[in-house]
C-alpha positions, 0 to 999 in steps of 0.5 A: 499500499502506497501511503501519503500523509500531509504535514497536519497528520505527520505533526499529529503523529509526532506530538501530543497536540489535539488529534494525535490519539486519533491520528495514531489510531488511524495509522495503526488501523491501516497496519502501520504502513510506510509513509512517504516523507519528502523534503517538503515534509522535513521542512514543514513538520520540523518548522510546525513543531518549532512554530508551535513552541514559539506561539505557546512560549510567548504567553507562558510562565518560566515553568511552562517554557521548560515544558515547552522545550521538553515537548519540542525536543521530544517531538523532534526526537520522535520524528528521528525515531520514525526515520530510523525505524523506517516508518517514514521513508524518504522519496524524491519527487519532481516538484515542477511536475507536482506543481503542474499537477496542482495547477490542474487540480486547482482548475478542477476543484478549487472553486467547488472545494475552496482548496489552498495552494498547499492542499493542492500541492500535497494531493498532487504529490500523493498522485505523483507517488501513485498513492492509494491512501491519503492521511490528513487532518484537513477536511478539504485535503481529504475531500480533494484526495477522495475526488482524485480516487484515493482513500482519504482519512481525516483524523479528528480533533480530540 
């Protein structure tokens, strides 16, 4: 089974943020397949973890800031473990081709679904990788992936 997960789903897998339990349950229900991990994911997932720390830290007490530092380090370590255990498998994709595919998806679906550029790009990347399953925490991306013939799961907030 060829599986693609967008950034929202991957972040939930490696953190304790809302929706992480349902994302983990969804992943396990599929039999713990290998998930493609692109350079785009490497940037977006690590940045999302650090950005969360930035936003929380701005209004946190000293004790809460220590907790945030620990949570950030734990999430980045989990990301590293997923790589070393080959849960995430690095793959390279022709980004120019994926962007061309995203443009076609935009023409077909944006006015009806309200897709953002990155919604289109993630689904286009999954299509380029010939994935059958698309994992997300975003209902628009899920609807777009289903429209394009993939089994799409949208993990719920907890």
